[in-house]
Structures are given as C-alpha cells and as structure tokens.
C-alpha positions in Angstrom: 10.5 4.9 21.8 8.5 2.8 19.3 7.6 4.4 16.0 5.5 3.1 13.0 5.8 4.7 9.6 3.5 4.0 6.7 4.4 4.4 3.0 3.1 3.6 -0.5 -0.1 5.7 -0.6 -1.0 7.8 -3.6 -3.4 8.4 -6.5 -4.5 5.4 -8.6 -7.2 4.8 -11.2 -10.2 2.4 -10.4 -9.0 -1.1 -11.1 -5.4 -0.3 -10.3 -3.1 -1.5 -7.5 -1.1 -0.2 -4.6 1.2 -1.8 -2.1 1.4 -0.2 1.4 4.2 -0.8 3.8 4.5 -0.1 7.5 7.9 -0.5 9.4 8.3 -0.4 13.1 11.5 0.9 14.8 12.7 1.3 18.4 13.3 -0.9 21.4 11.2 -3.9 20.4 11.3 -7.3 21.9 8.6 -8.9 19.7 5.5 -8.0 17.8 2.3 -9.9 18.0 -0.7 -8.9 15.8 -0.3 -6.4 12.9 -3.1 -4.7 11.2 -4.3 -2.1 8.7 -7.2 0.3 9.4 -8.7 3.0 7.2 -10.8 6.1 7.7 -12.7 7.8 4.8 -14.1 11.3 5.0 -17.2 11.5 7.3 -16.9 7.8 8.3 -15.6 5.9 11.3 -12.3 4.2 11.3 -12.6 0.5 10.3 -10.5 -2.6 10.4 -9.3 -3.5 6.9 -7.0 -6.6 7.6 -5.3 -8.3 10.5 -2.5 -10.8 10.6 -1.5 -12.7 13.8 2.0 -13.7 14.8 1.4 -17.3 13.5 0.3 -15.9 10.1 -3.5 -16.3 10.3 -5.4 -13.4 8.6 -8.8 -11.8 8.7 -10.3 -9.2 6.3 -13.2 -6.8 6.1 -15.9 -8.2 3.9 -15.5 -5.1 1.6 -11.9 -6.1 0.7 -12.0 -9.9 0.7 -10.5 -11.2 -2.5 -8.9 -7.9 -3.4 -6.5 -7.1 -0.6 -3.7 -9.3 0.9 -1.9 -8.6 4.2 1.5 -10.1 4.9 4.4 -9.5 7.3 8.2 -9.8 7.5 9.2 -10.3 11.1 12.9 -9.9 10.4 12.1 -6.3 9.2 9.3 -5.6 11.7 7.2 -4.7 8.7 3.6 -5.3 7.6 2.4 -5.0 4.0 -1.0 -4.5 2.4 -1.3 -5.4 -1.3 -4.4 -3.7 -2.7 -5.7 -4.9 -6.1 -8.9 -4.0 -8.1 -9.2 -0.7 -6.2 -12.5 1.1 -6.1 -13.4 4.7 -5.5 -14.9 3.7 -2.2 -11.4 2.5 -1.0 -10.4 6.1 -0.9 -9.3 6.8 2.7 -6.3 7.4 5.0 -4.8 4.1 5.8 -3.2 3.5 9.2 -1.1 0.5 10.4 -1.3 -0.7 14.0 0.9 -3.2 15.8 0.8 -5.0 19.2 4.3 -4.5 20.5 6.1 -6.0 23.4 8.9 -3.5 24.3 12.1 -4.3 26.2 11.1 -1.8 28.9 8.1 -3.8 30.1 6.7 -7.3 29.7 3.4 -6.1 28.4 1.7 -5.7 25.0 1.2 -2.1 23.9 -0.7 -0.8 20.9 1.2 1.5 18.5 -0.2 3.5 15.5 1.3 5.1 12.5 0.4 8.6 11.2 -1.4 7.3 8.2 -1.0 7.4 4.4 -3.6 8.7 2.0 -4.9 6.5 -0.8 -7.1 8.1 -3.4 -8.8 6.1 -6.1 -10.1 8.3 -8.9 -10.1 8.6 -12.7 
C-alpha cells in the first residue's frame, strides 16, 4: 500500500558529493519523521540523519558538517546531500518514514529497499 523508493547512489571518489532521494507513494494521509540509515559490511545499521515534521534535524556525529537532510512534503520526499565523502561512508543507505495511512489513524514505519553508496578512488 505504501512504498518507499531510494535513488541517487553510486560510485564517487573521496571528497566527492552525492544527493540521495527517497519518495513515498500510496494511500498516505501525512508523514511525520523522515530519516536516513546506513549499513556497512560487517556493521550494524545506524542512524545517519533524521528530520521531524516541523523541520528540526539530528545527525550522527560521524556526518555532522558534511551531510544535510531535507524534505519536500508536497512530494512526500526526503533528501540527503552528502559532501566531502570518505571511504568509511561506503554503505547501503536506507530511508525510513513514519507514515499515517488513510486506512488507520496510527503511525506506521516504512522502509525502502536501499541504495548502495561506494566511496573509492
């Protein structure tokens, strides 16, 4: 019913930039928090950035000053601008959204399938 699709991943050199997008579709009444997570090989999934409905943001210490999360409520889309990329940023990046569907007056978590970001020379 509700689907999230990430895009924008790929191969970049250290110091380069990428912009990830995640668009939600389906029977959606509203979306509260939106976030980006990542999982590197042999590591646990970690929170990268979070943006609340009112626009407040939070970032992992490892990406502060380099990544910027933003949202476009009219498009049900969240973005992650990644600058000054490092090899340790290499991971599969997942978006997640807290969605209130028309079917029920409750907040439900939805996840995308992920997009691979590789930072290498």
